[in-house]
GUVEXGU-191975 format. One line per 4 residues: their letters; for each residue x negated, y, z of N, C-alpha, C. Coordinates in nm, 4 decimals, decimal comma. Each point is the difference from the previous one (the first is absolute). Example, Ala and Ser with C-alpha at 12.3 -4.5 7.8 and 13.67 -1.06 7.14 Angstrom:
2
as = -1,3190/-0,5690/0,7800/0,0890/0,1190/0,0000/-0,0900/0,1200/0,0000; 0,0350/0,1050/-0,0720/-0,0820/0,1190/0,0060/0,0770/0,1090/0,0730
// end
This chain:
266
mlft = 0,8878/6,2487/-15,7860/0,0465/-0,1383/0,0119/-0,0110/-0,0692/-0,1342; -0,0429/-0,1285/0,0014/-0,0097/-0,0772/-0,1226/0,1260/-0,0834/-0,0172; 0,0440/-0,0133/-0,1240/0,1204/-0,0761/-0,0289/-0,0353/-0,1155/-0,0924; 0,0285/-0,1236/0,0419/-0,0191/-0,1154/-0,0869/0,1205/-0,0139/-0,0898
krtl = -0,0093/-0,0970/-0,0927/0,1122/-0,0220/-0,0911/0,1280/-0,0264/0,0788; -0,0106/-0,0798/0,1062/0,1200/-0,0337/0,0767/0,0566/0,1200/0,0731; -0,0864/0,0816/0,0595/0,0510/0,1127/0,0761/0,0559/0,1071/-0,0903; -0,0375/-0,0024/-0,1271/0,0553/0,0991/-0,0920/0,1408/-0,0355/-0,0438
ipfi = 0,0362/-0,1258/0,0093/0,1294/-0,0424/-0,0494/0,1161/0,0769/0,0622; -0,0001/0,0293/0,1308/0,1113/0,0749/0,0563/0,0158/0,1395/-0,0597; -0,1030/0,0505/-0,0634/0,0070/0,1361/-0,0541/0,0451/0,0016/-0,1462; 0,0417/-0,1159/-0,0509/0,0473/-0,0062/-0,1370/0,1236/0,0878/-0,0152
tava = -0,0036/0,0865/-0,0980/0,1132/0,0890/-0,0238/0,0277/0,0085/-0,1479; 0,0938/0,0802/-0,0361/0,0337/0,0177/-0,1413/-0,0870/0,1072/-0,0645; -0,0907/0,0569/0,0755/-0,0869/0,1053/-0,0544/-0,1063/-0,0639/-0,0875; -0,0038/0,0362/-0,1256/-0,0964/-0,0594/-0,0930/-0,1299/0,0772/0,0006
issp = -0,1100/-0,0716/-0,0185/-0,1302/0,0633/-0,0147/-0,0205/0,0327/-0,1472; -0,0776/0,1008/-0,0294/-0,0209/0,0449/-0,1373/-0,0429/-0,1132/-0,0907; 0,0346/0,0105/-0,1272/-0,0410/-0,0998/-0,0979/-0,1514/0,0074/-0,0177; -0,0652/-0,1108/-0,0492/-0,1465/-0,0010/-0,0141/-0,0539/0,1139/-0,0843
lqae = 0,0676/0,0345/-0,1096/-0,0524/0,1048/-0,0878/0,0011/0,1351/0,0692; 0,1061/0,0276/0,0751/0,0051/0,1254/0,0748/-0,0989/-0,0039/0,1150; -0,0100/-0,1176/0,0619/-0,0789/-0,0121/0,1219/-0,1464/0,0321/-0,0224; -0,0540/-0,0412/-0,1154/-0,1421/0,0174/-0,0248/-0,0431/0,1473/0,0114
eqvl = 0,0876/0,0917/-0,0331/-0,0372/0,1409/-0,0082/0,0285/0,0777/0,1281; 0,0651/-0,0643/0,0942/0,0407/0,0727/0,1197/-0,1004/-0,0167/0,1133; -0,0477/0,1110/0,0533/-0,0792/-0,0022/0,1228/0,0958/0,0366/0,1122; 0,0255/-0,0948/0,0880/0,1027/0,0181/0,1019/-0,0567/0,0454/0,1337
atvn = -0,1289/-0,0274/0,0226/-0,0615/0,0401/0,1262/-0,1517/-0,0094/-0,0147; -0,0705/0,0634/0,0905/-0,1455/-0,0152/0,0064/-0,0392/-0,0281/0,1440; -0,1051/-0,0795/0,0174/-0,0527/-0,0312/0,1326/-0,1485/0,0322/-0,0037; -0,0377/0,1082/0,0647/-0,1391/0,0466/-0,0043/-0,0474/0,0123/-0,1446
gaki = 0,0898/0,0457/-0,0863/-0,0334/0,0218/-0,1398/0,0282/-0,1174/-0,0916; 0,0197/-0,1193/0,0550/0,0289/-0,1181/-0,0820/0,1477/0,0005/-0,0383; 0,0268/-0,0287/-0,1266/0,1358/0,0096/-0,0523/0,0796/-0,1288/0,0236; 0,1269/0,0184/0,0336/0,0963/-0,1096/0,0004/0,1038/0,0343/-0,1062
tgqd = 0,0102/-0,0861/-0,1002/0,0843/0,0302/-0,1149/0,1275/-0,0844/-0,0010; 0,0870/0,0368/-0,0905/0,1204/-0,0788/-0,0205/-0,0328/-0,1404/-0,0457; -0,1103/-0,0128/-0,0730/-0,0419/-0,1329/-0,0437/-0,0382/-0,0870/0,1200; -0,0625/0,0596/0,0996/-0,0334/-0,0738/0,1220/0,1271/-0,0515/0,0674
mqrf = 0,1020/0,0863/0,0046/0,1262/-0,0411/0,0601/0,0653/-0,1109/-0,0808; -0,0085/0,0120/-0,1312/0,0600/-0,1008/-0,0873/-0,0671/-0,1356/0,0200; -0,1324/0,0014/0,0078/-0,0734/-0,1244/0,0194/0,0335/-0,0619/0,1356; 0,0068/0,0826/0,1034/0,0326/-0,0507/0,1327/0,1403/-0,0608/0,0010
ayea = 0,0962/0,0696/-0,0628/0,1375/-0,0489/-0,0034/0,0067/-0,1345/-0,0717; -0,0768/-0,0138/-0,1075/-0,0017/-0,1253/-0,0748/-0,0535/-0,1136/0,0873; -0,1119/0,0258/0,0676/-0,0604/-0,1044/0,0821/0,0884/-0,0360/0,1187; 0,0667/0,0999/0,0582/0,0821/-0,0235/0,1191/0,1268/-0,0775/-0,0319
trgi = 0,0510/0,0142/-0,1220/0,1265/-0,0658/-0,0353/-0,0208/-0,1209/-0,0903; -0,1251/-0,0326/-0,0322/-0,0270/-0,1165/-0,0845/0,0490/-0,1258/0,0699; 0,0737/-0,0822/-0,0721/0,0552/-0,1214/0,0588/0,1421/0,0176/0,0499; 0,0468/0,1248/0,0069/0,1392/0,0252/0,0383/0,0830/0,0018/-0,1277
ndpn = 0,1003/-0,0869/-0,0070/0,0713/-0,0204/-0,1258/0,1090/0,1020/-0,0293; 0,0282/0,0881/0,0944/0,1044/0,0992/-0,0212/-0,0556/0,1174/-0,0796; 0,0458/0,0200/-0,1259/-0,0548/0,1086/-0,0831/0,0367/0,1391/0,0496; 0,0970/0,0082/0,0907/0,0446/0,1299/0,0502/-0,0749/0,0447/0,1253
vrld = -0,0941/-0,0817/0,0459/-0,0739/0,0337/0,1212/-0,0855/0,1247/-0,0230; 0,0075/0,0934/0,0912/-0,0828/0,1201/-0,0039/-0,0547/0,0255/0,1403; -0,1196/0,0563/0,0061/-0,0597/0,0357/0,1280/0,0200/0,1486/0,0246; 0,0094/0,0368/0,1245/0,0114/0,1407/0,0371/-0,1324/0,0692/-0,0335
pnev = -0,0001/0,0953/-0,0926/-0,1245/0,0677/-0,0390/-0,0740/0,0628/0,1173; 0,0722/0,0466/0,1018/-0,0653/0,0605/0,1158/-0,0827/-0,1036/0,0767; 0,0527/-0,1201/0,0112/-0,0725/-0,1050/0,0712/-0,1200/-0,0464/-0,0825; 0,0171/-0,0063/-0,1315/-0,1118/-0,0368/-0,0867/-0,1122/0,1033/0,0112
msel = 0,0373/0,1279/-0,0019/-0,0997/0,1057/0,0141/-0,0723/-0,0098/0,1332; 0,0729/-0,0284/0,1067/-0,0611/-0,0139/0,1321/-0,1041/-0,1113/-0,0007; 0,0338/-0,1111/-0,0658/-0,0937/-0,1116/-0,0086/-0,1240/0,0370/-0,0810; 0,0196/0,0677/-0,1122/-0,1135/0,0385/-0,0844/-0,0918/0,0989/0,0705
lsre = 0,0573/0,0922/0,0753/-0,0804/0,0951/0,0771/-0,0852/-0,0741/0,1032; 0,0617/-0,0950/0,0677/-0,0730/-0,0773/0,1011/-0,1141/-0,0782/-0,0626; 0,0296/-0,0623/-0,1130/-0,1027/-0,0798/-0,0674/-0,1166/0,0872/-0,0467; 0,0302/0,1176/-0,0519/-0,1057/0,0889/-0,0478/-0,0882/0,0460/0,1153
liyq = 0,0613/0,0317/0,1133/-0,0775/0,0414/0,1173/-0,0930/-0,1115/0,0467; 0,0528/-0,1230/0,0025/-0,0808/-0,1145/0,0423/-0,1126/-0,0246/-0,1002; 0,0319/0,0122/-0,1294/-0,1010/-0,0197/-0,1043/-0,1128/0,1005/0,0159; 0,0355/0,1252/0,0199/-0,1022/0,1029/0,0133/-0,0869/-0,0240/0,1236
davk = 0,0623/-0,0473/0,1068/-0,0771/-0,0285/0,1208/-0,0937/-0,1188/-0,0222; 0,0481/-0,1007/-0,0760/-0,0837/-0,1164/-0,0302/-0,1229/0,0410/-0,0806; 0,0207/0,0899/-0,0976/-0,1125/0,0493/-0,0804/-0,0973/0,0776/0,0886; 0,0554/0,0808/0,0889/-0,0832/0,0802/0,0904/-0,0868/-0,0888/0,0881
qgie = 0,0558/-0,1157/0,0405/-0,0748/-0,0932/0,0843/-0,1021/-0,0820/-0,0804; 0,0087/0,0089/-0,1325/-0,0920/-0,0765/-0,0837/0,0378/-0,1462/-0,0143; 0,1267/-0,0320/0,0237/0,0438/-0,1404/-0,0066/-0,0210/-0,0586/-0,1383; 0,0190/0,0801/-0,1035/-0,0133/-0,0508/-0,1366/-0,1428/-0,0398/-0,0332
krkd = -0,0965/0,0426/0,0796/-0,1398/-0,0320/-0,0269/-0,0455/-0,1273/0,0711; 0,0872/-0,0536/0,0860/-0,0359/-0,1232/0,0707/-0,0093/-0,1168/-0,0974; -0,0900/-0,0928/0,0284/-0,0243/-0,1117/-0,0902/0,1255/-0,0841/-0,0214; 0,0720/-0,0311/0,1088/0,1179/-0,0848/-0,0131/0,1104/0,0697/-0,0793
vkae = 0,0141/0,1301/0,0202/0,1035/0,0755/-0,0707/-0,0352/0,0133/-0,1475; -0,1281/0,0254/-0,0299/-0,0426/0,0106/-0,1396/0,0238/-0,1315/-0,0737; -0,0233/-0,1118/0,0690/0,0223/-0,1314/-0,0619/0,1483/-0,0200/-0,0296; 0,0852/0,0424/0,0928/0,1444/-0,0149/-0,0209/0,0494/0,0917/-0,1108
lehl = -0,0543/0,1219/-0,0060/0,0374/0,0925/-0,1066/-0,0393/-0,0557/-0,1367; -0,1167/-0,0618/-0,0071/-0,0439/-0,0602/-0,1247/0,0931/-0,1148/-0,0402; 0,0411/-0,0778/0,1002/0,0924/-0,1105/-0,0266/0,1327/0,0527/-0,0543; 0,0531/0,1050/0,0622/0,1267/0,0582/-0,0442/-0,0125/0,0596/-0,1402
krkl = -0,1158/0,0617/-0,0267/-0,0234/0,0577/-0,1318/0,0004/-0,1084/-0,1070; -0,0709/-0,1105/0,0266/-0,0074/-0,1084/-0,0974/0,1378/-0,0617/-0,0231; 0,0757/-0,0165/0,1073/0,1347/-0,0562/-0,0121/0,0894/0,0901/-0,0849; -0,0076/0,1299/0,0239/0,0804/0,0947/-0,0770/-0,0362/-0,0055/-0,1479
lvdv = -0,1292/-0,0007/-0,0299/-0,0441/-0,0039/-0,1397/0,0437/-0,1288/-0,0693; -0,0084/-0,1124/0,0727/0,0454/-0,1277/-0,0567/0,1500/0,0049/-0,0280; 0,0777/0,0507/0,0954/0,1451/0,0082/-0,0177/0,0367/0,0877/-0,1198; -0,0664/0,1137/-0,0131/0,0296/0,0911/-0,1115/-0,0403/-0,0626/-0,1330
alke = -0,1168/-0,0652/-0,0033/-0,0468/-0,0632/-0,1229/0,0964/-0,1101/-0,0454; 0,0485/-0,0797/0,0946/0,0954/-0,1066/-0,0339/0,1309/0,0583/-0,0500; 0,0473/0,1038/0,0684/0,1254/0,0645/-0,0398/-0,0107/0,0547/-0,1416; -0,1109/0,0648/-0,0304/-0,0170/0,0590/-0,1324/-0,0224/-0,1062/-0,1076
aiek = -0,0617/-0,1114/0,0379/-0,0190/-0,1092/-0,0961/0,1351/-0,0567/-0,0420; 0,0917/-0,0117/0,0959/0,1341/-0,0500/-0,0309/0,0774/0,1021/-0,0823; -0,0156/0,1288/0,0342/0,0710/0,1047/-0,0732/-0,0469/0,0109/-0,1446; -0,1284/-0,0283/-0,0251/-0,0533/0,0066/-0,1365/0,0494/-0,1166/-0,0860
npvt = 0,0364/-0,1072/0,0650/0,0486/-0,1187/-0,0714/0,1260/-0,0505/0,0688; 0,1086/0,0772/-0,0062/0,1198/-0,0308/0,0783/0,0728/-0,1257/-0,0477; 0,0671/-0,0643/0,0925/0,0834/-0,1156/-0,0320/0,1324/0,0512/-0,0558; 0,0365/-0,0478/-0,1178/0,1245/0,0445/-0,0621/0,1149/-0,0927/0,0386
ekev = 0,1211/0,0521/-0,0091/0,1173/-0,0823/0,0317/0,0121/-0,1165/-0,0983; -0,0425/0,0210/-0,1242/0,0054/-0,1087/-0,0980/-0,0901/-0,1158/0,0415; -0,1197/0,0313/0,0516/-0,0893/-0,1047/0,0476/0,0644/-0,0792/0,1126; 0,0603/0,0728/0,0925/0,0634/-0,0653/0,1145/0,1157/-0,0870/-0,0470
kdiy = 0,0804/0,0532/-0,0924/0,1151/-0,0748/-0,0513/-0,0452/-0,1238/-0,0757; -0,1089/0,0102/-0,0744/-0,0518/-0,1153/-0,0741/-0,0426/-0,1114/0,0960; -0,0656/0,0374/0,1095/-0,0411/-0,0990/0,0999/0,1231/-0,0657/0,0617; 0,0998/0,0818/0,0313/0,1236/-0,0536/0,0600/0,0661/-0,0993/-0,0948
dkei = 0,0127/0,0386/-0,1267/0,0662/-0,0863/-0,0978/-0,0755/-0,1315/-0,0193; -0,1328/0,0062/0,0059/-0,0821/-0,1178/-0,0231/-0,0079/-0,0914/0,1221; -0,0140/0,0588/0,1180/-0,0293/-0,0793/0,1192/0,1205/-0,0264/0,0912; 0,1015/0,0840/-0,0062/0,1066/-0,0082/0,1004/0,1395/-0,0183/-0,0609
kgkk = 0,0335/0,0782/-0,0993/0,1361/0,0003/-0,0543/0,0434/-0,1398/-0,0458; 0,1188/-0,0377/0,0444/0,0589/-0,1259/-0,0445/-0,0571/-0,1246/0,0644; -0,0972/0,0160/0,0894/-0,0628/-0,1162/0,0629/0,0526/-0,0178/0,1425; 0,0595/-0,1155/0,0244/0,0507/-0,0305/0,1330/-0,1164/-0,0116/0,0990
ikey = 0,0266/0,0370/0,1235/-0,1022/-0,0055/0,1045/0,0327/-0,1132/0,0964; -0,0948/-0,0877/0,0220/0,0189/-0,1141/0,0891/-0,0233/0,0429/0,1446; 0,0915/-0,0391/0,0858/-0,0148/0,0249/0,1434/0,0194/-0,1312/0,0754; -0,0660/-0,0075/0,1155/0,0088/-0,1198/0,0824/0,0444/0,0347/0,1414
karh = 0,0687/-0,0944/0,0628/0,0358/0,0126/0,1415/-0,0634/-0,1187/0,0713; -0,0874/0,0292/0,0942/-0,0768/-0,1081/0,0615/-0,0245/0,0265/0,1484; -0,0422/-0,1081/0,0656/-0,0486/0,0080/0,1383/-0,1439/-0,0499/0,0014; -0,0738/0,0410/0,1030/-0,1340/-0,0568/0,0127/-0,0407/-0,0067/0,1462
illa = -0,0965/-0,0867/0,0226/-0,0655/-0,0097/0,1308/-0,1468/0,0270/-0,0251; -0,0543/0,1000/0,0658/-0,1403/0,0365/-0,0186/-0,0809/-0,0462/0,1203; -0,1098/-0,0698/-0,0286/-0,0847/-0,0551/0,1054/-0,1467/0,0285/-0,0296; -0,0775/0,0080/0,1049/-0,1438/0,0232/-0,0165/-0,0754/-0,1298/-0,0240
dktk = 0,0617/-0,1120/0,0371/-0,0687/-0,1294/-0,0028/0,0683/-0,0956/-0,0989; -0,0767/-0,0576/-0,0907/0,0545/-0,0916/-0,0999/0,0557/-0,1266/0,0644; -0,0705/-0,0523/0,0980/0,0446/-0,1230/0,0663/0,1362/0,0192/0,0647; 0,0201/0,1158/0,0648/0,1289/0,0294/0,0615/0,1080/0,0095/-0,1071
aeql = -0,0327/0,0580/-0,1135/0,0967/0,0107/-0,1095/0,0393/-0,1394/-0,0491; -0,0964/-0,0888/-0,0117/0,0291/-0,1364/-0,0448/0,0882/-0,0725/0,1011; -0,0211/0,0265/0,1285/0,0836/-0,0618/0,1038/0,1448/0,0467/-0,0111; 0,0181/0,1289/-0,0284/0,1358/0,0526/-0,0123/0,0692/-0,0539/-0,1250
itel = -0,0745/-0,0212/-0,1075/0,0583/-0,0595/-0,1206/0,0487/-0,1416/0,0314; -0,0762/-0,0716/0,0797/0,0429/-0,1338/0,0421/0,1299/0,0079/0,0791; 0,0115/0,0996/0,0895/0,1240/0,0186/0,0767/0,1168/0,0305/-0,0928; -0,0246/0,0796/-0,1036/0,1060/0,0306/-0,0965/0,0414/-0,1264/-0,0752
dlgg = -0,0975/-0,0844/-0,0352/0,0301/-0,1249/-0,0698/0,0869/-0,0905/0,0861; -0,0131/0,0125/0,1313/0,0773/-0,0827/0,0937/0,1340/0,0645/0,0365; 0,0313/0,1107/-0,0701/0,1305/0,0629/0,0232/-0,0040/0,1253/0,0851; -0,1176/0,0538/0,0247/-0,0108/0,1214/0,0799/0,0686/0,1196/-0,0663
dfak = 0,0472/0,0904/0,0835/0,0694/0,1197/-0,0495/-0,1031/0,1074/-0,0352; -0,0029/0,0406/-0,1261/-0,1024/0,0952/-0,0468/0,0068/0,1309/0,0769; 0,1201/0,0551/0,0162/0,0157/0,1299/0,0653/-0,0487/-0,0049/0,1448; 0,0343/-0,1073/0,0696/-0,0425/-0,0108/0,1405/-0,1516/-0,0144/0,0113
latk = -0,0584/-0,0789/-0,0903/-0,1460/-0,0171/0,0020/-0,0705/0,1316/-0,0337; 0,0596/0,0783/-0,0910/-0,0590/0,1295/-0,0349/0,0049/0,0952/0,1189; 0,1139/0,0051/0,0661/0,0147/0,0894/0,1156/-0,0997/-0,0356/0,1101; -0,0226/-0,1286/0,0183/-0,0870/-0,0461/0,1085/-0,1484/0,0106/-0,0343
nssd = -0,0366/-0,0190/-0,1281/-0,1412/-0,0172/-0,0331/-0,0620/0,1057/-0,0915; 0,0806/0,0707/-0,0797/-0,0578/0,0885/-0,1011/-0,0703/0,1198/0,0620; -0,1164/0,0330/-0,0550/-0,0740/0,1173/0,0473/0,0476/0,1280/-0,0687; 0,0873/-0,0147/-0,0993/0,0625/0,1170/-0,0626/0,1216/0,0361/0,0848
kgsa = -0,0220/0,0809/0,1017/0,1036/0,0281/0,0985/0,1235/0,0673/-0,0596; -0,0214/0,0807/-0,1044/0,1128/0,0684/-0,0609/0,1021/-0,0961/-0,0564; -0,0465/-0,1008/-0,0733/0,0929/-0,0976/-0,0567/0,0333/-0,1113/0,0985; -0,0904/-0,0276/0,0936/0,0250/-0,1066/0,0977/0,1274/0,0259/0,0787
ekgg = 0,0252/0,1261/0,0332/0,1208/0,0351/0,0745/0,1264/-0,0339/-0,0777; -0,0145/-0,0148/-0,1324/0,1152/-0,0321/-0,0855/-0,0120/-0,1418/-0,0562; -0,0691/-0,0849/0,0731/-0,0147/-0,1379/-0,0449/-0,0874/-0,0137/-0,1226; -0,0933/0,0943/-0,0163/-0,0906/-0,0033/-0,1142/0,0581/0,0612/-0,1259
dlgw = 0,1208/0,0568/0,0092/0,0689/0,0535/-0,1185/-0,0720/0,1227/-0,0554; -0,0328/-0,0037/-0,1294/-0,0656/0,1116/-0,0682/0,0980/0,0787/-0,0854; 0,1245/-0,0463/-0,0089/0,0986/0,0674/-0,0827/-0,0321/-0,0177/-0,1481; 0,0584/0,0849/-0,0836/-0,0254/-0,0035/-0,1441/-0,1253/0,0805/-0,0326
fkpq = -0,0823/-0,0516/-0,0878/-0,1219/0,0712/-0,0378/-0,0396/-0,0366/-0,1427; -0,0747/0,0905/-0,0621/-0,0581/-0,0254/-0,1320/-0,1364/-0,0653/0,0205; -0,0356/-0,0984/-0,0796/-0,1263/-0,0724/0,0222/-0,1234/0,0881/-0,0053; 0,0038/0,1070/-0,0820/-0,1180/0,0865/-0,0114/-0,0283/0,0779/0,1277
lmvp = 0,0952/0,0006/0,0926/-0,0211/0,0688/0,1274/-0,0711/-0,0891/0,1011; -0,0150/-0,1268/-0,0324/-0,0659/-0,0949/0,0885/-0,1419/-0,0288/-0,0496; -0,0840/-0,0502/0,0891/-0,1343/-0,0410/-0,0423/0,0155/-0,1137/-0,1011; -0,0917/-0,0115/-0,0963/0,0151/-0,0979/-0,1088/0,0237/-0,1431/0,0471
efan = -0,0726/-0,0442/0,1027/0,0147/-0,1380/0,0474/0,1438/-0,0270/0,0459; 0,0566/0,0963/0,0697/0,1367/-0,0141/0,0501/0,0988/0,0007/-0,1160; -0,0157/0,0979/-0,0903/0,0918/0,0137/-0,1135/-0,0016/-0,1249/-0,0886; -0,1177/-0,0536/-0,0260/-0,0116/-0,1191/-0,0844/0,0672/-0,1210/0,0644
aval = -0,0155/-0,0141/0,1314/0,0604/-0,1133/0,0710/0,1519/0,0096/-0,0018; 0,0536/0,1197/0,0200/0,1447/0,0195/-0,0006/0,0582/-0,0359/-0,1362; -0,0678/0,0415/-0,1056/0,0498/-0,0225/-0,1358/0,0102/-0,1481/-0,0348; -0,0769/-0,0856/0,0676/-0,0008/-0,1434/-0,0287/0,1022/-0,0787/0,0814
ldkg = 0,0636/0,0673/0,0961/0,0937/-0,0695/0,0880/0,1406/-0,0048/-0,0581; 0,0713/-0,1077/0,0326/0,1427/-0,0084/-0,0288/0,0763/0,0553/0,1197; 0,1233/0,0427/-0,0247/0,0825/0,0548/0,1083/0,0139/-0,1019/0,1126; -0,0188/0,0507/0,1221/0,0156/-0,0849/0,1171/-0,1233/-0,0798/0,0358
kytk = -0,1043/0,0043/-0,0827/-0,1215/-0,0762/0,0259/-0,1072/0,0873/0,0638; -0,0936/-0,0650/0,0669/-0,1120/0,0715/0,0620/-0,1311/-0,0607/-0,0467; -0,1073/0,0736/0,0157/-0,1318/-0,0458/-0,0456/-0,0456/-0,1189/0,0853; -0,0462/-0,1036/-0,0674/-0,0417/-0,1219/0,0701/-0,1440/0,0069/0,0483
vpvq = -0,0723/0,0997/-0,0473/-0,1352/0,0249/0,0509/-0,0090/0,1486/0,0329; -0,0785/0,0366/0,1004/-0,0123/0,1411/0,0362/-0,0590/0,0823/-0,1147; 0,0491/0,1216/-0,0159/-0,0467/0,0914/-0,1043/-0,0893/0,1048/0,0654; -0,1257/0,0064/-0,0433/-0,0939/0,0933/0,0607/0,0007/0,1329/-0,0732
sqfg = 0,0016/0,1087/0,0766/-0,0165/0,1345/-0,0549/-0,0946/0,0758/0,0922; -0,0201/0,1268/-0,0285/-0,0884/0,0808/0,0838/0,0550/0,0180/0,1404; 0,1291/-0,0297/0,0185/0,0627/0,0197/0,1308/-0,0018/-0,1261/0,0866; -0,0264/-0,1144/-0,0617/0,0003/-0,1243/0,0761/0,0623/-0,1121/-0,0818
whii = 0,0669/-0,0940/0,0695/0,0615/-0,1161/-0,0641/0,1519/0,0126/0,0069; 0,0634/-0,0122/-0,1171/0,1448/0,0159/-0,0095/0,0689/-0,1333/-0,0231; 0,1154/-0,0161/0,0640/0,0969/-0,1020/-0,0392/0,1181/0,0794/-0,0549; 0,0385/-0,0275/-0,1230/0,0992/0,0829/-0,0675/0,1217/-0,0834/-0,0373
kled = 0,1175/0,0548/0,0255/0,1249/-0,0648/-0,0398/0,0784/0,0933/-0,0909; 0,0317/-0,0468/-0,1204/0,0786/0,0801/-0,0935/0,1480/-0,0228/0,0255; 0,0723/0,1058/0,0292/0,1425/-0,0110/0,0266/0,0842/0,0305/-0,1226; -0,0474/0,0930/-0,0855/0,0787/0,0348/-0,1178/-0,0865/0,0807/-0,0962
nrei = 0,0441/0,0115/-0,1222/-0,0635/0,0895/-0,0966/0,1077/0,0588/-0,0905; -0,0323/0,1079/-0,0650/0,0970/0,0667/-0,0863/-0,0735/0,0878/-0,1006; 0,0727/0,0389/-0,1025/-0,0516/0,0953/-0,0969/0,0840/0,1261/0,0057; -0,0642/0,1149/0,0052/0,0713/0,1272/0,0057/-0,0357/0,0846/-0,1211
dppt = 0,0875/0,0954/-0,0300/-0,0252/0,0886/-0,1126/-0,1191/0,0906/0,0288; -0,0747/0,0362/-0,1020/-0,1140/0,0905/0,0209/0,0486/0,1391/0,0373; -0,0845/0,0800/0,0640/0,0396/0,1375/0,0345/0,0168/0,0844/-0,1251; 0,0792/0,1060/0,0103/0,0173/0,0911/-0,1126/-0,1276/0,0800/-0,0226
fdkv = -0,0116/0,0594/-0,1184/-0,1177/0,0802/-0,0331/-0,0194/0,1136/0,0990; 0,1089/0,0680/0,0367/-0,0097/0,1142/0,0913/-0,0559/-0,0400/0,1361; 0,0289/-0,1223/0,0433/-0,0456/-0,0434/0,1318/-0,1501/-0,0288/0,0040; -0,0554/-0,0400/-0,1126/-0,1428/-0,0365/-0,0002/-0,0857/0,0984/-0,0780
kdkl = 0,0619/0,1037/-0,0549/-0,0725/0,0959/-0,0829/-0,1188/0,0608/0,0731; 0,0222/0,0483/0,1225/-0,1082/0,0650/0,0750/-0,1131/-0,0973/0,0309; 0,0370/-0,1218/0,0386/-0,1024/-0,0994/0,0340/-0,0828/-0,0392/-0,1233; 0,0666/-0,0145/-0,1140/-0,0716/-0,0324/-0,1230/-0,0905/0,1151/-0,0426
tqal = 0,0487/0,1221/0,0173/-0,0809/0,1176/-0,0334/-0,1270/0,0031/0,0841; 0,0143/-0,0264/0,1302/-0,1157/-0,0021/0,0889/-0,0988/-0,1092/-0,0410; 0,0525/-0,1152/-0,0399/-0,0876/-0,1101/-0,0422/-0,0793/0,0391/-0,1242; 0,0658/0,0655/-0,0952/-0,0699/0,0435/-0,1215/-0,1016/0,1100/0,0312
qqqr = 0,0325/0,0867/0,0951/-0,0953/0,1031/0,0409/-0,1234/-0,0629/0,0634; 0,0207/-0,1056/0,0773/-0,1132/-0,0701/0,0598/-0,0884/-0,0621/-0,1076; 0,0627/-0,0477/-0,1082/-0,0791/-0,0521/-0,1116/-0,0836/0,1108/-0,0635; 0,0591/0,1190/-0,0127/-0,0729/0,1150/-0,0539/-0,1213/0,0307/0,0877
valy = 0,0221/-0,0017/0,1304/-0,1086/0,0284/0,0947/-0,1103/-0,1046/-0,0138; 0,0395/-0,1273/-0,0128/-0,0988/-0,1072/-0,0130/-0,0840/0,0186/-0,1264; 0,0634/0,0396/-0,1096/-0,0729/0,0240/-0,1247/-0,0935/0,1196/0,0138; 0,0466/0,1027/0,0699/-0,0819/0,1192/0,0235/-0,1260/-0,0364/0,0797
vksl = 0,0191/-0,0772/0,1066/-0,1135/-0,0410/0,0834/-0,0943/-0,0903/-0,0798; 0,0572/-0,0895/-0,0797/-0,0832/-0,0903/-0,0806/-0,0865/0,0781/-0,0986; 0,0580/0,1045/-0,0609/-0,0767/0,0806/-0,0952/-0,1164/0,0701/0,0692; 0,0205/0,0405/0,1243/-0,1080/0,0633/0,0758/-0,1081/-0,1012/0,0361
qeka = 0,0424/-0,1205/0,0357/-0,0958/-0,1047/0,0363/-0,0892/-0,0371/-0,1181; 0,0607/-0,0048/-0,1191/-0,0756/-0,0396/-0,1191/-0,1098/0,1000/-0,0345; 0,0169/0,1257/0,0407/-0,0987/0,1035/-0,0313/-0,0954/0,0259/0,1161; 0,0242/-0,0673/0,1125/-0,0776/0,0312/0,1203/-0,1138/-0,0997/0,0207
diqi = -0,1008/0,0440/0,0712/-0,1110/-0,0847/0,0442/0,0276/-0,0373/0,1442; 0,0582/-0,1176/0,0213/0,0401/-0,0434/0,1342/-0,0943/-0,1095/0,0486; -0,0574/0,0215/0,1146/-0,0891/-0,0996/0,0612/0,0451/-0,0220/0,1423; 0,0349/-0,1239/0,0317/0,0467/-0,0349/0,1345/-0,1162/-0,0619/0,0757
tk = -0,0353/0,0612/0,1116/-0,1103/-0,0506/0,0831/0,0529/-0,0365/0,1377; -0,0632/-0,0969/0,0593/0,0404/-0,0436/0,1351/-0,0672/0,0870/0,1050
// end
């Protein structure tokens, strides 16, 4: 029987699987001469519990072994059938190989030039610390047609109720159910056209001309704005670290491009 990640969950117990260093040296079973090691069990346990946030989660080693035995038998049968020699399978294997090599190369590039906590702290102090964050509370009506948007602005000028018009006409169904209410948001989370229009509005006012974005035509009403304290260093440390790592990756790729002969053909 094969066990997926979900079906293995009921077999979680307090029984721990061997540590990686011990696991590498242990041959726990053989299938037609092929070895199943403690390292195989360790790798399977890691993959099966990845994404589960409980550090105390353990899989029943007997169930893991049963799964590994099944997989090895199927693998051997696939080889016997010559599946690995099929054109489609060879293409997929090549794709997986290239992906693995790219992932390892990127990981090692970051490890060779690691992001230090001082770098992260310097970015925080320069870009975030002590700087208030502007937030807005607004409503909007989203329409596919500019002419229809202009008609609704005319209705608003004549005293129309923004929330009712949003509920009746907005194509953004999520906010339409709430009278177009978007709640509090940071401008950088919105498309530039929307964010720029909101920033120019006074409280209680709405845009007198439709605002076009990639989603359509917006009529926007600013209800309130506020400034909040920036997040603490601990709250943004991981995100800043990831951003700096991405910069490292970009520099690594750029260095490869500069030395490469790249020709793009149609």
